[in-house]
C-alpha positions as CSV (number, residue, x, y, z in Angstrom):
1,V,0.3,0.0,0.0
2,G,1.4,3.1,-1.1
3,S,2.2,5.4,-4.1
4,A,2.5,4.5,-7.4
5,T,6.1,5.1,-7.4
6,F,6.7,3.0,-4.0
7,L,4.7,0.1,-5.8
8,G,6.3,0.9,-9.3
9,V,3.2,1.2,-10.9
10,D,2.5,2.9,-14.0
11,K,-0.8,4.7,-13.4
12,K,-1.6,8.5,-13.1
13,D,-5.1,10.1,-12.3
14,L,-6.1,12.5,-14.6
15,N,-7.6,14.8,-11.5
16,N,-4.4,14.8,-9.9
17,A,-6.2,13.8,-7.0
18,T,-3.9,12.3,-3.5
19,Q,-4.1,8.8,-4.1
20,V,-3.2,5.6,-2.1
21,H,-2.5,2.3,-4.0
22,V,-3.2,-1.2,-3.4
23,S,-1.0,-4.0,-4.7
24,I,-0.8,-7.5,-3.8
25,G,2.6,-9.0,-4.9
26,D,2.5,-7.9,-8.5
27,D,-1.3,-7.9,-8.8
28,Y,-2.3,-4.8,-8.7
29,K,-5.6,-4.1,-7.5
30,G,-6.3,-0.5,-7.8
31,Y,-6.3,2.7,-5.7
32,F,-7.8,4.7,-3.0
33,S,-8.6,9.0,-4.5
34,F,-8.8,11.7,-1.9
35,E,-10.4,14.9,-2.1
36,A,-9.0,17.8,0.1
37,T,-11.2,19.9,2.6
38,Y,-10.4,22.5,4.9
39,R,-11.4,23.9,8.4
40,K,-14.0,26.1,8.7
41,G,-12.5,29.0,10.2
42,L,-9.0,28.2,8.7
43,S,-8.9,31.7,7.0
44,A,-9.6,33.8,9.6
45,L,-6.8,31.5,12.0
46,L,-4.5,32.5,9.0
47,D,-5.5,36.7,9.1
48,A,-4.9,36.5,13.0
49,L,-1.4,35.4,12.9
50,K,0.0,36.7,9.6
51,N,1.1,39.6,11.0
52,K,3.4,37.8,13.4
53,F,4.1,34.6,11.4
54,K,5.3,34.0,8.1
55,F,4.3,30.8,6.7
56,Q,4.9,27.5,5.0
57,V,2.8,24.5,4.0
58,L,5.0,21.4,3.8
59,S,2.6,18.9,2.2
60,G,3.4,15.3,1.3
61,D,0.6,15.1,-1.3
62,N,0.9,16.7,-5.1
63,D,0.3,20.1,-6.0
64,K,-3.2,19.8,-7.3
65,E,-4.3,22.2,-4.3
66,A,-1.7,25.0,-4.7
67,E,-4.0,27.3,-6.5
68,R,-6.8,27.3,-3.6
69,L,-4.0,27.4,-1.0
70,K,-2.2,30.4,-2.7
71,S,-5.4,31.8,-2.3
72,M,-5.8,31.5,1.2
73,F,-2.5,32.0,2.6
74,P,-0.9,35.2,2.5
75,A,1.2,36.5,-0.7
76,D,4.4,35.8,1.1
77,S,4.0,32.2,2.1
78,T,6.2,29.5,0.8
79,L,4.1,26.1,-0.5
80,R,5.9,22.7,-1.4
81,F,4.8,19.8,-2.1
82,N,5.4,15.9,-2.5
83,Q,7.4,16.3,0.8
84,S,8.8,13.7,2.3
85,P,9.6,13.2,5.9
86,E,13.4,13.8,5.0
87,D,12.4,17.1,3.1
88,K,10.5,18.0,5.5
89,L,13.0,18.0,8.5
90,K,15.8,19.9,5.9
91,A,13.2,22.5,5.3
92,I,12.8,23.3,9.2
93,K,16.2,23.0,9.2
94,E,16.9,25.6,6.7
95,I,14.8,27.7,8.2
96,Q,16.8,28.0,11.4
97,A,19.5,28.3,9.3
98,K,18.6,31.7,8.5
99,G,18.1,32.7,12.4
100,N,14.6,32.1,12.5
101,D,12.6,30.1,15.1
102,V,9.9,27.6,13.9
103,I,7.0,26.4,14.9
104,M,5.8,24.0,13.4
105,L,2.1,21.8,13.0
106,G,2.0,18.4,12.3
107,D,-0.8,15.6,12.1
108,G,1.3,12.2,11.2
109,L,4.2,10.3,11.8
110,N,5.6,11.7,8.6
111,D,5.9,15.2,10.5
112,A,8.1,13.3,13.5
113,G,11.3,14.5,12.5
114,A,10.1,18.4,11.7
115,L,8.1,18.7,14.9
116,Q,11.3,17.0,17.1
117,Q,13.6,19.7,15.4
118,S,11.2,22.9,15.4
119,K,11.5,25.5,18.4
120,V,7.9,24.3,19.1
121,G,6.2,20.9,17.9
122,I,2.7,21.2,17.8
123,A,1.1,17.9,17.0
124,I,-2.7,17.8,15.9
125,T,-5.0,15.1,16.5
126,E,-8.7,14.2,16.4
127,D,-8.0,12.6,19.9
128,V,-6.1,13.7,22.2
129,S,-6.2,10.0,24.0
130,L,-4.5,8.3,21.0
131,F,-1.2,7.9,19.3
132,S,0.3,11.3,18.3
133,P,4.1,11.8,17.2
134,A,6.6,13.5,20.0
135,S,6.2,17.1,20.0
136,D,6.2,20.2,22.7
137,A,2.4,20.1,22.4
138,I,-0.9,18.0,21.7
139,L,-4.0,20.1,20.4
140,K,-6.9,18.7,20.0
141,A,-7.8,19.4,16.1
142,S,-11.4,20.6,17.2
143,S,-9.1,23.9,18.9
144,L,-6.9,24.9,16.4
145,M,-8.8,27.1,15.1
146,D,-8.1,29.0,18.9
147,L,-4.4,28.9,17.8
148,H,-3.7,32.4,17.8
149,K,-5.2,33.1,21.2
150,F,-3.0,30.0,22.5
151,I,-0.2,31.5,21.5
152,Q,-0.8,35.1,23.0
153,L,-1.7,33.0,26.1
154,A,1.6,32.0,26.1
155,H,3.5,35.3,25.7
156,E,1.1,36.5,28.6
157,G,2.3,33.4,30.5
158,K,5.7,34.6,29.9
159,N,5.1,37.9,31.3
160,V,3.4,36.4,34.4
161,I,6.3,34.8,34.7
162,L,9.0,37.4,34.8
163,A,6.4,39.3,37.0
164,S,6.1,36.1,39.8
165,F,10.0,36.8,40.0
166,I,10.1,40.1,40.3
167,L,7.5,39.9,43.2
168,S,9.8,37.7,44.9
169,L,12.6,39.2,44.8
170,L,11.2,42.4,46.5
171,Y,9.4,40.3,48.9
172,N,12.4,38.7,49.8
173,G,14.6,41.9,49.6
174,V,12.0,43.9,52.0
175,G,12.3,40.6,54.2
176,I,16.0,40.4,54.3
177,S,16.4,44.2,55.3
178,F,14.2,43.6,58.4
179,A,16.3,40.2,58.9
180,V,19.8,42.0,59.2
181,A,18.3,44.9,61.1
182,G,16.8,42.4,63.8
183,E,13.4,43.4,63.2
184,L,11.8,39.7,62.5
185,T,11.9,37.3,65.2
186,P,12.6,33.5,64.2
187,L,8.8,32.4,64.7
188,V,8.0,35.5,62.5
189,A,10.3,34.1,59.6
190,A,9.1,31.0,59.8
191,I,5.5,32.2,59.2
192,L,6.6,34.8,56.4
193,M,8.6,32.0,54.2
194,P,6.0,29.9,53.5
195,L,3.3,32.9,53.1
196,S,5.9,34.2,50.2
197,S,5.7,30.9,48.5
198,I,2.0,31.1,49.1
199,S,1.7,34.8,47.4
200,I,3.5,33.7,44.4
201,V,1.2,31.0,44.3
202,V,-1.7,32.7,43.9
203,F,-0.5,35.8,42.0
204,T,0.2,33.3,38.9
205,T,-3.1,31.3,39.5
206,V,-5.4,34.5,39.9
207,S,-3.3,36.1,36.9
208,I,-3.0,33.5,34.8
209,N,-7.2,32.7,35.1
210,L,-7.9,36.6,34.6
211,I,-5.4,36.5,31.3
212,S,-7.6,33.2,29.9
213,K,-11.0,34.5,30.7
214,K,-9.8,37.0,28.3
């Protein structure tokens, strides 16, 4: 089971559709032909991300959908078709060699190498309980159109972490100054130490919840 080239058969589809050919020994049985469909909201997602990212499409399929994809993606996007797993991995390395960071989205084993090579690899799956390629994150396919919100949440989360460090340093700086001056008893210091940790946890939890709701 595989492509016509893989099976060594001379079969070409007039519609240039994606094909999976079947052969038992030397007995060619035929092929399955697939038509591409795109998730509702994809164009809106691309519009939300186009000012922050440049896009590349690395597809193992043929270029039948090239014109349709060009109309959906920004004009400066790069579309590559007939990409093997090795080609996808090479493409990611080429982008990184130019000093760029890469977020890679993939939904199959043929994306595994590229997902691992990327700075952030996100595996897209219909069911998060099933097997997914090794990646930094797993995103349920039904939530894909909220990707720009997740990225924004990650940026905001980084700011919360930095704010937490600053708050912790201020808290400890004030505490140390009182301790050095002899203004704190051991009992008070023993109480304030766990309170400092609790205050940071409360701050981060409340902040992230507020940002998530926003």
